[in-house]
Structure formats: C-alpha cells, structure tokens
C-alpha positions as CSV (number, residue, x, y, z in Angstrom):
1,R,28.3,14.6,17.2
2,K,24.6,13.8,17.1
3,R,23.5,10.3,17.6
4,V,22.2,8.5,14.5
5,P,18.6,7.6,15.1
6,E,17.7,3.9,15.1
7,G,15.1,2.4,12.8
8,P,14.6,1.1,9.3
9,W,15.6,4.4,7.7
10,S,18.6,5.3,9.9
11,A,20.9,4.3,7.1
12,S,19.1,6.3,4.5
13,A,21.0,8.5,2.0
14,M,20.6,11.7,4.1
15,N,20.8,10.5,7.7
16,A,21.6,12.6,10.7
17,E,25.4,12.5,10.2
18,N,25.1,13.6,6.6
19,F,22.8,16.5,7.6
20,E,25.3,17.5,10.3
21,A,28.1,17.5,7.7
22,S,25.9,19.6,5.4
23,E,25.7,22.3,8.0
24,R,29.3,23.1,7.3
25,L,28.5,24.0,3.7
26,V,25.0,25.6,4.1
27,N,23.4,27.6,6.8
28,A,22.3,25.2,9.6
29,A,18.8,26.6,9.7
30,Y,18.3,25.8,6.0
31,V,19.7,22.3,6.4
32,R,17.3,21.6,9.3
33,Q,14.4,22.9,7.3
34,G,15.4,20.5,4.5
35,A,15.8,17.7,7.0
36,E,12.2,18.2,8.2
37,G,11.0,18.1,4.7
38,R,12.6,14.7,4.2
39,R,11.4,13.5,7.5
40,A,7.8,14.1,6.3
41,H,8.5,11.6,3.5
42,E,10.2,9.1,5.9
43,L,7.3,9.2,8.3
44,R,5.0,7.9,5.5
45,L,7.5,5.2,4.7
46,R,7.8,4.1,8.3
47,T,4.0,4.0,8.7
48,L,3.8,1.8,5.6
49,L,6.5,-0.6,6.8
50,E,4.9,-0.8,10.3
51,Q,1.3,-1.3,9.2
52,G,1.6,-2.9,5.8
53,K,-1.7,-1.4,4.8
54,C,-3.0,0.8,2.0
55,P,-2.3,4.5,3.0
56,E,-5.5,6.5,3.7
57,E,-4.1,9.4,1.7
58,G,-2.3,8.9,-1.6
59,W,1.4,9.6,-1.8
60,E,3.0,12.2,-3.9
61,E,5.2,10.9,-6.7
62,S,8.3,12.3,-4.9
63,T,7.6,10.0,-1.9
64,V,7.0,7.0,-4.2
65,E,10.2,7.6,-6.1
66,L,12.2,8.1,-2.9
67,F,10.9,4.8,-1.6
68,L,11.7,2.9,-4.8
69,H,15.2,4.3,-4.9
70,E,15.8,3.5,-1.3
71,L,14.7,-0.1,-1.9
72,A,16.8,-0.4,-5.1
73,V,20.1,0.3,-3.4
74,M,19.3,-2.6,-1.1
75,D,19.6,-5.1,-4.0
76,S,23.0,-6.6,-4.5
77,N,23.1,-5.6,-8.2
78,N,23.2,-2.0,-7.1
79,F,26.0,-2.3,-4.5
80,L,28.9,0.0,-5.1
81,G,31.8,-1.9,-6.5
82,N,29.8,-5.1,-7.0
83,C,30.0,-7.0,-10.2
84,G,27.9,-10.2,-10.0
85,V,28.9,-13.0,-12.4
86,G,26.5,-15.7,-11.3
87,E,23.9,-17.1,-13.8
88,R,21.1,-15.6,-11.7
89,E,22.7,-12.2,-11.1
90,G,20.6,-9.1,-12.0
91,R,22.3,-7.3,-14.9
92,V,21.1,-4.9,-17.4
93,A,22.9,-3.4,-20.4
94,S,20.6,-0.5,-21.1
95,G,20.6,2.5,-18.8
96,L,17.1,3.4,-20.2
97,V,15.7,0.0,-19.1
98,A,17.4,0.3,-15.7
99,R,15.9,3.8,-15.0
100,R,12.5,2.7,-16.2
101,H,12.5,0.0,-13.6
102,Y,14.2,2.1,-10.9
103,R,17.1,-0.3,-11.1
104,L,15.1,-3.1,-9.4
105,I,16.7,-5.7,-11.7
106,H,17.4,-8.8,-9.7
107,G,13.8,-10.1,-9.3
108,I,12.0,-11.9,-6.5
109,G,11.5,-15.4,-5.2
110,R,13.9,-18.3,-4.8
111,S,14.2,-21.9,-5.9
112,G,10.8,-21.9,-7.6
113,D,9.0,-20.2,-4.7
114,I,7.9,-16.8,-5.9
115,S,7.0,-15.7,-2.3
116,A,10.4,-16.6,-0.9
117,V,12.8,-13.9,0.1
118,Q,15.7,-13.4,-2.3
119,P,18.9,-13.0,-0.3
120,K,20.6,-10.9,-3.0
121,A,17.6,-8.6,-3.4
122,A,16.5,-7.5,0.0
123,G,14.9,-4.3,-1.5
124,S,12.9,-6.2,-4.2
125,S,11.8,-8.8,-1.6
126,L,10.6,-6.1,0.7
127,L,8.7,-4.4,-2.1
128,N,7.1,-7.7,-2.9
129,R,6.0,-8.4,0.6
130,L,4.6,-4.9,1.0
131,T,2.7,-5.2,-2.3
132,N,1.1,-8.5,-1.1
133,S,0.2,-7.0,2.2
134,I,-1.3,-3.8,0.7
135,V,-3.4,-5.8,-1.8
136,L,-4.7,-8.1,1.0
137,D,-5.7,-5.0,2.9
138,I,-7.6,-3.7,-0.2
139,I,-9.3,-7.1,-0.7
140,R,-10.5,-7.0,2.9
141,L,-11.7,-3.4,2.5
142,A,-13.6,-4.5,-0.6
143,G,-15.6,-6.9,1.6
144,V,-13.7,-10.2,1.6
145,R,-12.8,-10.0,5.2
146,T,-12.1,-13.7,5.5
147,A,-9.1,-13.5,3.1
148,S,-6.0,-14.5,5.0
149,S,-3.3,-14.2,2.3
150,C,-2.6,-13.3,-1.3
151,F,0.3,-12.7,-3.7
152,V,0.5,-10.5,-6.7
153,V,2.0,-11.9,-10.0
154,P,2.0,-10.4,-13.5
155,M,-0.6,-12.3,-15.5
156,A,-2.1,-11.7,-18.9
157,T,-5.7,-12.6,-19.8
158,G,-5.2,-16.3,-20.7
159,M,-3.1,-17.4,-17.7
160,S,-5.3,-15.5,-15.3
161,L,-8.4,-17.2,-16.6
162,T,-6.7,-20.6,-16.6
163,L,-5.9,-20.3,-12.9
164,C,-9.5,-19.2,-12.2
165,F,-10.9,-22.1,-14.1
166,L,-8.6,-24.6,-12.4
167,T,-9.8,-23.2,-9.0
168,L,-13.4,-23.7,-10.1
169,R,-12.6,-27.3,-11.0
170,H,-12.0,-28.0,-7.3
171,Q,-15.2,-26.3,-6.4
172,R,-17.3,-28.1,-9.1
173,P,-15.5,-31.5,-9.6
174,K,-18.5,-33.0,-11.5
175,A,-18.9,-30.1,-13.9
176,K,-17.3,-30.2,-17.4
177,Y,-18.8,-27.3,-19.4
178,I,-18.3,-23.5,-19.4
179,L,-21.0,-21.5,-21.0
180,W,-19.5,-18.9,-23.3
181,P,-22.0,-16.5,-24.8
182,R,-19.6,-14.5,-26.8
183,I,-16.5,-15.1,-29.0
184,D,-14.2,-12.1,-29.0
185,Q,-10.7,-13.2,-27.9
186,K,-8.6,-16.3,-28.5
187,S,-7.2,-16.1,-25.0
188,C,-10.6,-16.9,-23.5
189,F,-11.0,-20.1,-25.6
190,K,-7.4,-21.2,-25.0
191,S,-7.7,-20.8,-21.3
192,M,-10.7,-23.1,-21.2
193,I,-8.9,-25.7,-23.3
194,T,-5.8,-25.5,-21.2
195,A,-7.8,-26.0,-18.0
196,D,-9.4,-29.0,-19.7
197,W,-13.0,-27.7,-19.9
198,K,-15.5,-28.1,-22.7
199,N,-17.1,-24.9,-23.8
200,W,-20.5,-24.2,-25.2
201,Q,-20.6,-21.1,-27.4
202,R,-23.7,-19.1,-27.9
203,S,-23.9,-16.2,-30.3
204,A,-25.8,-13.1,-29.3
205,R,-28.1,-13.8,-32.3
206,S,-28.6,-17.4,-31.4
207,T,-32.2,-18.5,-30.7
208,T,-31.1,-21.7,-28.9
209,S,-32.3,-21.8,-25.3
210,L,-30.5,-23.7,-22.5
211,T,-33.9,-24.6,-21.2
212,S,-35.0,-26.4,-24.4
213,S,-35.5,-30.2,-24.3
214,T,-32.4,-30.8,-26.4
215,T,-30.0,-29.0,-24.0
216,H,-31.7,-29.2,-20.6
217,T,-30.1,-32.6,-19.7
218,E,-26.7,-31.9,-21.2
219,F,-26.3,-28.5,-19.5
220,S,-27.7,-29.3,-16.1
221,P,-26.5,-27.4,-13.1
222,L,-24.2,-30.3,-12.1
223,N,-22.5,-30.2,-15.5
224,V,-22.0,-26.5,-15.9
225,C,-19.0,-25.0,-14.1
226,T,-19.6,-21.3,-14.8
227,S,-21.0,-18.8,-17.3
228,F,-18.2,-16.7,-18.7
229,S,-18.6,-13.4,-20.6
230,R,-15.8,-11.1,-21.7
231,E,-18.5,-8.5,-22.4
232,R,-19.0,-8.1,-18.6
233,E,-15.4,-9.0,-17.8
234,E,-16.3,-11.3,-15.1
235,V,-16.3,-15.0,-14.2
236,G,-19.4,-15.9,-12.3
C-alpha cells in the first residue's frame, strides 16, 4: 500500500489511499491522470496556506469551490453524525441557505474577540486568518508598506464611517467639525452624530465661503476634523 503523503491536505477527500482504491474500479492510468489534475488544485491551496499572500494568478472557480468545501468539512457543524445542541452551535434549517454559504455556518471569533480562533470551527477560523493575511498583502502592495496587521469585518456605510471618524478623533483631538459639502444619504449624517462630531453642510449651490470673515474663525484648521464627500466616496 502506498504511503499517505504528509501535509495539510493529506486528509483530503481524495487522498492517496482513496486513489489507490479507485484503481480497482477504473483503469489505473486514468485514475493517476485524475489524481494529477486534483494535485494541480492542491498545489495552489498549499501555496496559499504557506505564503498567506494574494495569488499572482487568479484561481478558477473550481479551485475556489474545492477550497471552500474542504474548509467547511473542518467545522464541527458538518461533522458526520454530529448534532450540536449548544446555544452557540452552528445550525441552519434551509438547505438553500447552507449551500449558498458553502455550509460555513458556525461563524468565527470567540468570547467577544472576532480575531480569536473558534475551536468548533477550524475551517472558518482558517478562512478568516487567510482572508486577513491576503488583505494585508494587498494593502502593502497598494503602497501602505508599514501596515502590520488588519482584519476584515462586514460593515455597511454607516458603521464603516463611524469607525473612521472615531479614528480621526484620536488624530485630531481638538477638532469638532466635519465639513460635509453634500447631503445624499442618511447614513453619512448618522455616522457623524454617532461619533459625536458636529457637521457643517454646504450645498453645491451655496455661495458661502469658508474663507469669509463669518466662518474663518469657527472653521479654523484646528477645529475641522475632515472634509467628507460621498460624491468622491472618500474621507480625506
């Protein structure tokens, strides 16, 4: 019997032992050809696991789906014969929902720490760590080479802006205003209020100038945190 290769993918669905057993049903040459095809996928997965960086060449959908399925079976909610009854167990009633999310149901984080490894969801935790590592690599490639860490969380407009404005508060502790030259979404306004900033709204048709005598003192560089425009989709 052939020795099962060691490594992170030695326990994959079609390992060496399974391929050997397949040779009893299908011509051995054909099985080996199929094994080589799968190995091409696994080499990409191994490179990602070892380097934790954005691949130089994009993956085919088949490789992505293979990877997600392999990670999903590592989560306890997908263990064969397992039926979790704890209050934090990953459960889903709809097969449609389960398939849409590749059965990654349990979630990530532990005890209020979103970056912590979840013991019952090794696959999801691994996917989370890889995602953060890849995004950090992309941030560095974009020019921010001093970035040392990052984490990805699902955020809508309002919460994302709130966190940005709270960060700016530490950088500009004496500032209290955000200049907002356009009103086009409630989330923008709510994020400023939530972060405890005062906003100065200026319509595109307004003739008021920030350099006029009536506003020069109030909106001095020390008092202004940032100028925010949804039109440019940036915080500067």
